[in-house]
C-alpha positions as CSV (number, residue, x, y, z in Angstrom):
1,M,-40.7,-15.9,52.9
2,H,-43.3,-14.0,50.9
3,G,-44.6,-10.5,50.6
4,G,-42.2,-7.6,51.1
5,D,-42.1,-3.9,50.1
6,D,-40.7,-1.8,47.3
7,S,-38.2,0.1,49.4
8,D,-34.6,1.0,48.6
9,D,-33.4,-1.7,51.0
10,I,-31.8,-4.5,48.9
11,G,-30.8,-6.7,51.8
12,E,-27.5,-8.5,52.5
13,E,-25.7,-5.3,51.4
14,A,-22.3,-6.5,52.5
15,L,-22.4,-9.3,50.0
16,V,-23.3,-7.2,47.0
17,T,-20.6,-6.9,44.3
18,G,-22.6,-4.7,41.9
19,R,-21.3,-6.6,38.9
20,L,-24.6,-6.8,37.2
21,A,-25.5,-3.2,37.9
22,D,-22.1,-2.1,36.7
23,W,-22.6,-4.0,33.4
24,L,-26.0,-2.4,32.9
25,L,-24.5,1.1,33.3
26,R,-21.5,0.5,31.2
27,K,-22.8,-1.7,28.4
28,G,-26.4,-2.7,28.9
29,R,-27.7,0.9,28.3
30,F,-26.4,0.6,24.7
31,R,-28.5,-2.5,23.9
32,Q,-31.2,-1.9,21.3
33,G,-34.6,-3.3,22.2
34,V,-36.0,-4.8,25.4
35,G,-35.4,-8.3,24.2
36,S,-31.7,-7.6,23.7
37,L,-31.4,-5.9,27.1
38,I,-33.1,-8.8,29.0
39,E,-31.0,-11.4,27.2
40,G,-27.8,-9.5,27.9
41,F,-28.7,-9.0,31.5
42,S,-29.5,-12.7,31.9
43,R,-26.4,-13.9,30.2
44,R,-24.3,-11.6,32.2
45,A,-25.9,-12.9,35.4
46,I,-24.9,-16.5,34.4
47,E,-21.3,-15.4,33.6
48,S,-21.2,-13.7,37.1
49,G,-22.0,-17.0,38.7
50,L,-25.7,-16.3,39.6
51,P,-27.9,-19.4,39.2
52,L,-30.5,-17.7,37.0
53,W,-32.5,-20.1,34.8
54,R,-35.5,-18.0,33.8
55,M,-36.3,-14.3,33.7
56,T,-39.4,-12.5,32.5
57,Y,-40.2,-8.8,32.1
58,V,-43.9,-7.8,32.1
59,V,-44.8,-4.3,31.2
60,Q,-48.2,-2.6,31.0
61,T,-48.4,-1.0,27.5
62,L,-50.0,1.9,25.9
63,H,-51.1,0.2,22.7
64,P,-54.4,0.2,20.9
65,L,-54.5,-3.6,20.8
66,D,-52.3,-5.0,23.6
67,V,-52.6,-4.6,27.4
68,V,-49.2,-6.1,28.4
69,S,-46.0,-7.0,26.7
70,I,-44.0,-10.0,28.0
71,V,-40.4,-10.9,27.3
72,I,-39.3,-14.3,28.5
73,W,-35.7,-15.5,28.7
74,R,-34.8,-19.1,29.6
75,A,-31.3,-20.5,29.7
76,D,-32.2,-23.3,27.3
77,Q,-34.4,-21.3,25.0
78,G,-33.2,-17.7,24.8
79,I,-35.7,-14.9,24.2
80,T,-39.5,-15.2,23.6
81,A,-41.7,-12.2,23.2
82,I,-45.5,-12.3,23.8
83,R,-48.2,-9.6,23.7
84,R,-51.5,-10.0,25.4
85,E,-54.5,-8.4,23.8
86,R,-56.8,-6.1,25.7
87,G,-59.2,-8.1,27.8
88,A,-56.5,-10.6,28.9
89,E,-56.3,-8.7,32.2
90,M,-59.8,-10.1,33.0
91,K,-58.9,-13.7,32.5
92,A,-58.0,-16.1,35.3
93,T,-54.5,-16.5,34.0
94,F,-53.8,-12.9,35.0
95,Q,-56.2,-12.6,37.9
96,D,-54.6,-15.5,39.7
97,S,-51.0,-14.4,39.0
98,P,-48.4,-12.8,41.3
99,I,-47.9,-10.3,38.5
100,R,-51.3,-8.8,39.2
101,R,-50.5,-8.4,42.9
102,V,-47.2,-6.6,42.1
103,F,-49.0,-4.3,39.6
104,E,-51.4,-3.4,42.4
105,G,-48.6,-2.4,44.7
106,E,-47.9,-5.5,46.9
107,G,-44.2,-5.3,46.4
108,E,-41.7,-8.1,46.1
109,I,-43.1,-11.6,46.1
110,R,-40.8,-14.5,46.8
111,R,-41.7,-18.2,46.8
112,R,-39.7,-21.4,47.6
113,L,-40.8,-24.3,45.4
114,E,-38.9,-27.2,46.7
115,G,-39.4,-29.5,49.7
116,E,-42.4,-30.0,52.0
117,T,-42.5,-26.2,52.7
118,A,-43.1,-25.3,49.0
119,E,-45.6,-22.4,48.6
120,L,-47.8,-23.1,45.6
121,D,-50.5,-20.4,46.0
122,F,-50.4,-19.4,42.4
123,P,-51.0,-21.6,39.3
124,I,-47.8,-20.5,37.7
125,L,-45.8,-21.9,40.7
126,I,-47.1,-25.4,40.1
127,E,-46.0,-25.2,36.4
128,L,-42.6,-23.9,37.4
129,Q,-42.1,-26.6,40.1
130,Q,-42.8,-29.2,37.4
131,Q,-39.9,-27.5,35.5
132,K,-37.6,-28.1,38.5
133,V,-37.6,-24.5,39.6
134,T,-36.6,-24.2,43.3
135,E,-37.3,-20.5,43.9
136,Y,-39.3,-17.8,42.1
137,I,-39.2,-14.1,42.8
138,V,-41.2,-11.2,41.4
139,L,-39.6,-7.8,41.7
140,P,-41.4,-4.5,41.0
141,I,-40.0,-2.3,38.3
142,R,-41.2,1.2,39.0
143,F,-41.1,3.8,36.3
144,S,-40.6,7.5,36.9
145,N,-44.3,8.2,36.2
146,G,-45.3,5.8,39.0
147,Q,-46.3,2.9,36.8
148,V,-45.4,-0.5,38.3
149,N,-44.2,-3.2,36.0
150,A,-42.4,-6.4,37.0
151,V,-39.5,-8.8,36.4
152,T,-39.5,-12.4,37.6
153,L,-36.5,-14.4,38.4
154,A,-36.3,-18.2,38.8
155,T,-33.6,-20.7,39.6
156,R,-33.1,-24.4,39.6
157,A,-30.3,-24.3,42.2
158,A,-30.8,-26.4,45.3
159,G,-31.9,-24.2,48.1
160,G,-32.9,-21.4,45.7
161,F,-31.1,-18.1,45.5
162,D,-28.5,-17.6,48.3
163,P,-28.4,-14.3,50.1
164,A,-25.5,-12.9,48.0
165,A,-27.2,-13.8,44.7
166,L,-30.5,-12.3,45.9
167,A,-28.9,-9.1,47.0
168,E,-27.0,-8.8,43.7
169,L,-30.3,-9.3,41.7
170,R,-32.2,-6.8,43.8
171,L,-29.5,-4.2,43.3
172,A,-29.3,-4.9,39.5
173,S,-33.1,-4.7,39.2
174,Q,-32.9,-1.1,40.5
175,A,-30.3,-0.3,37.8
176,L,-32.4,-2.1,35.2
177,A,-35.6,-0.1,35.8
178,P,-34.5,3.2,34.1
179,L,-33.0,1.4,31.2
180,L,-36.2,-0.5,30.6
181,E,-38.1,2.8,30.9
182,V,-36.0,4.3,28.2
183,Q,-36.6,1.3,26.0
184,E,-40.4,1.5,26.6
185,V,-40.5,5.2,25.8
186,R,-38.7,4.5,22.5
187,G,-41.1,1.7,21.8
188,L,-44.1,3.8,22.8
189,A,-43.0,6.6,20.4
190,A,-42.7,4.2,17.5
191,T,-46.1,2.6,18.4
192,L,-47.9,5.9,18.6
193,L,-46.3,7.1,15.3
194,D,-47.2,3.8,13.6
195,T,-50.8,4.0,14.9
196,Y,-51.5,7.7,14.1
197,L,-49.2,8.3,11.1
198,G,-48.6,4.9,9.6
199,H,-45.4,2.8,9.6
200,H,-43.4,4.4,6.8
201,T,-44.4,7.9,7.7
202,G,-43.8,7.3,11.4
203,T,-40.3,5.9,10.6
204,R,-39.5,9.1,8.7
205,V,-40.6,11.3,11.6
206,L,-38.4,9.2,14.0
207,E,-35.5,9.7,11.6
208,G,-35.9,13.4,11.9
209,A,-38.2,14.5,9.1
210,I,-40.0,17.0,11.3
211,T,-39.3,20.4,9.7
212,R,-42.3,22.3,8.6
213,G,-42.4,22.6,4.8
214,S,-39.9,19.8,4.3
215,G,-40.9,17.1,1.8
216,E,-40.2,15.5,-1.5
217,T,-42.0,14.7,-4.7
218,I,-42.7,11.0,-5.1
219,R,-44.7,9.0,-7.6
220,A,-47.4,6.8,-6.1
221,V,-50.6,4.9,-6.6
222,I,-53.3,7.0,-4.8
223,W,-56.2,5.2,-3.1
224,F,-59.2,7.4,-2.1
225,C,-62.4,5.9,-0.7
226,D,-65.5,7.0,1.1
227,L,-68.7,5.6,2.5
228,R,-72.0,5.8,0.6
229,G,-74.9,7.5,2.4
230,F,-72.8,8.5,5.4
231,T,-74.6,11.8,5.9
232,A,-78.0,10.1,6.2
233,L,-76.6,7.4,8.5
234,S,-75.0,10.0,10.8
235,Q,-78.4,11.5,11.3
236,V,-80.2,8.3,12.3
237,L,-77.7,6.1,13.9
238,P,-76.8,6.4,17.6
239,R,-73.2,7.6,18.2
240,E,-72.0,4.2,19.3
241,K,-73.4,2.4,16.2
242,L,-72.0,5.1,13.9
243,I,-68.5,4.7,15.4
244,E,-68.9,0.9,15.1
245,L,-69.8,1.2,11.4
246,L,-66.8,3.5,10.7
247,N,-64.5,1.1,12.5
248,D,-65.8,-1.9,10.5
249,Y,-65.4,0.0,7.3
250,F,-62.0,1.5,8.0
251,G,-60.9,-1.8,9.4
252,A,-61.7,-3.6,6.1
253,M,-60.1,-0.8,3.9
254,G,-57.1,-0.1,6.0
255,S,-56.0,-3.7,6.7
256,A,-56.3,-4.5,3.0
257,V,-54.1,-1.5,2.0
258,E,-51.5,-2.3,4.6
259,A,-51.4,-6.0,3.8
260,E,-50.3,-5.0,0.3
261,G,-47.6,-2.6,1.3
262,G,-49.7,0.6,1.1
263,E,-49.8,3.3,3.7
264,V,-53.0,4.8,5.2
265,L,-52.2,8.5,5.5
266,K,-55.4,9.9,6.9
267,F,-59.1,9.4,7.7
268,I,-61.2,12.4,6.6
269,G,-64.6,12.0,8.1
270,D,-65.9,8.9,6.3
271,A,-63.1,9.0,3.7
272,M,-59.7,7.4,3.6
273,L,-56.6,8.5,1.8
274,A,-53.8,6.0,1.2
275,V,-50.8,5.6,-1.1
276,F,-48.7,2.9,-2.6
277,P,-45.3,4.7,-3.1
278,L,-43.1,3.9,-6.1
279,N,-39.6,3.8,-4.5
280,E,-36.5,4.1,-6.6
281,G,-36.3,1.0,-8.8
282,S,-39.9,0.1,-8.2
283,D,-41.9,-1.2,-11.2
284,V,-45.1,0.8,-11.6
285,G,-47.0,-2.2,-12.9
286,S,-46.0,-4.2,-9.8
287,I,-47.1,-1.5,-7.5
288,C,-50.4,-1.1,-9.3
289,G,-50.8,-4.9,-8.9
290,H,-50.5,-4.5,-5.2
291,A,-53.2,-1.9,-5.2
292,L,-55.5,-4.2,-7.2
293,A,-54.7,-7.0,-4.7
294,A,-55.7,-4.7,-1.9
295,L,-59.0,-4.2,-3.7
296,A,-59.6,-7.9,-3.7
297,R,-58.7,-8.1,0.0
298,A,-61.0,-5.2,0.7
299,Q,-63.8,-7.1,-1.2
300,E,-63.3,-10.1,1.0
301,G,-63.1,-8.1,4.2
302,L,-66.1,-6.0,3.5
303,A,-68.2,-9.0,2.4
304,A,-67.3,-10.8,5.7
305,C,-68.1,-7.6,7.6
306,N,-71.4,-7.2,5.9
307,A,-72.4,-10.8,6.5
308,A,-71.8,-10.3,10.2
309,R,-73.6,-7.0,10.3
310,E,-76.6,-8.5,8.4
311,A,-76.8,-11.3,10.9
312,G,-76.8,-8.7,13.7
313,G,-79.5,-6.6,12.0
314,L,-77.2,-3.8,11.3
315,Q,-76.9,-1.5,8.3
316,L,-74.7,-2.8,5.5
317,I,-71.7,-0.9,4.4
318,R,-71.3,0.4,0.8
319,C,-68.4,2.5,-0.4
320,G,-66.6,3.8,-3.4
321,I,-62.9,3.6,-4.2
322,A,-60.9,5.5,-6.8
323,L,-57.4,4.6,-7.9
324,H,-55.0,6.9,-9.7
325,V,-51.2,7.2,-10.4
326,G,-49.3,10.4,-10.2
327,D,-46.7,12.6,-8.6
328,V,-47.4,13.9,-5.1
329,L,-45.7,16.1,-2.6
330,Y,-45.0,14.0,0.4
331,G,-44.0,16.0,3.5
332,N,-44.8,18.2,6.5
333,I,-47.6,20.7,6.2
334,G,-49.4,22.7,8.8
335,A,-49.1,25.2,11.6
336,P,-45.8,25.7,13.5
337,S,-47.0,23.7,16.5
338,R,-49.3,21.2,14.7
339,L,-48.0,19.4,11.6
340,D,-49.5,16.8,9.3
341,F,-47.2,14.5,7.3
342,T,-49.3,13.8,4.2
343,V,-49.5,14.0,0.4
344,I,-50.8,16.9,-1.6
345,G,-50.9,18.0,-5.2
346,P,-53.1,17.8,-8.4
347,A,-52.9,14.0,-8.4
348,V,-54.5,13.8,-5.0
349,N,-57.2,16.2,-6.0
350,L,-57.9,14.1,-9.1
351,A,-58.3,10.9,-7.1
352,S,-60.7,12.7,-4.7
353,R,-62.7,14.0,-7.6
354,L,-62.8,10.6,-9.3
355,Q,-64.4,9.3,-6.1
356,G,-67.2,11.8,-6.7
357,V,-67.7,10.3,-10.2
358,A,-68.0,6.9,-8.7
359,A,-70.8,8.1,-6.5
360,E,-72.6,9.8,-9.4
361,L,-72.4,6.7,-11.6
362,D,-73.2,4.4,-8.6
363,R,-70.0,2.5,-9.2
364,T,-68.0,0.9,-6.4
365,I,-64.6,1.2,-8.2
366,V,-63.3,3.8,-10.7
367,L,-59.9,4.0,-12.2
368,S,-58.1,6.9,-13.9
369,A,-56.7,6.5,-17.4
370,E,-53.2,6.8,-15.9
371,F,-53.9,3.8,-13.6
372,V,-55.3,1.7,-16.4
373,A,-52.3,2.4,-18.6
374,A,-49.8,1.7,-15.8
375,S,-51.5,-1.4,-14.5
376,G,-52.6,-3.0,-17.7
377,V,-55.8,-4.1,-16.0
378,A,-58.8,-5.0,-18.2
379,A,-61.1,-2.0,-17.8
380,E,-64.5,-0.8,-19.0
381,P,-64.6,2.8,-20.2
382,L,-67.2,5.0,-18.4
383,G,-66.8,8.1,-20.6
384,S,-65.1,11.4,-20.3
385,H,-66.0,13.5,-17.3
386,H,-65.3,17.1,-16.2
387,L,-64.0,17.1,-12.6
388,K,-64.3,20.1,-10.4
389,G,-61.1,22.1,-10.3
390,I,-59.5,20.2,-13.1
391,D,-59.3,21.9,-16.5
392,E,-59.3,19.0,-18.9
393,A,-62.0,16.3,-19.1
394,Q,-60.8,13.0,-17.7
395,S,-61.4,9.5,-19.0
396,V,-62.8,7.3,-16.3
397,F,-62.8,3.5,-16.2
398,A,-64.0,0.6,-14.1
399,P,-62.4,-2.8,-13.7
400,K,-64.1,-5.4,-15.9
401,A,-66.2,-8.0,-14.0
402,R,-63.4,-10.5,-13.6
403,S,-60.8,-8.0,-12.5
404,A,-59.6,-7.7,-8.9
405,G,-62.1,-6.0,-6.7
406,A,-64.8,-5.6,-9.4
407,Q,-67.5,-6.9,-7.1
408,L,-66.7,-4.9,-4.0
409,D,-70.2,-3.7,-3.2
410,G,-70.8,-6.5,-0.7
411,G,-74.5,-6.0,-0.5
């Protein structure tokens, strides 16, 4: 009893009650999140008298890090969510699985796991048999764009799923497919917005902040950094090596900022703009402290990155970072059909110009007078400087040697 096709025939139709499908259409569609939907489906199956012990949902994802997302429900454990990183599809665990066969279009796969006729042609089946599973079924879940995902159903009941239970589950899986697709589209939208706009900004867009020209004035710590010598590097490095260098650099900077609650707003060539917003009730000194902690994290990340690059005979990464505190306009700016959610204003310009001073003085980190005053960090004065486009000369500082991030050069 294995193999099958992905037709509309659910089998044993006279025995189908449609209880599970009915629940999905009336109540399941209001569940928030894939995990909640799978758990509700599984619990409803048990309440309907179906001998379901384990259910998994495996979906091929559009995610920069993950290749598949897996949600597992077990009667004795509830929901577990797993994500497999890209490259997992090449491992034996996936290559030798019935999920791969379903993804490739084989259709329903059904295996009996009890008695002398047990079919144990996949490693997962041996594991499930040891867990006293008597029957295991993989059902294709086809999305409207043609993508095939899968749900697996397992029971411990003697004799496996009876014809009525199997027909009920087949029908319900067809009703489940569009609900799962809706959940995946919602999740995909959130993932793409997180990836390309940042978590906080992406959330604002999902909540409806999409009107051109809309925005608000907020106070924030502004982080502006760029690579040293990038123009020269771009002329001598092969394209692949240049992209690798940028990814190493932005990886160290971006992860440090995000780990301390900051938001990376954009990459501008070899530069990165980020903010640490001061929300209502926030203490400016505390937010500055997070920015300084991010500097320390960036120091560690870049040092580790440069050690690996040196071992591989690659160019070391040097950069400059400027920190400032000020009011910025945070909102939607751009053409009618192409908007950018970002920050603008004199404070952003000042942070950018400060970064230029860092390069002129060959300093890794420079701080504005406003940041020094707000953070209370021990700082070394670097003099007063006239910044392009800014009327008054600005006092510029650097963290003293023992301050967070003061030794960020990393080689």
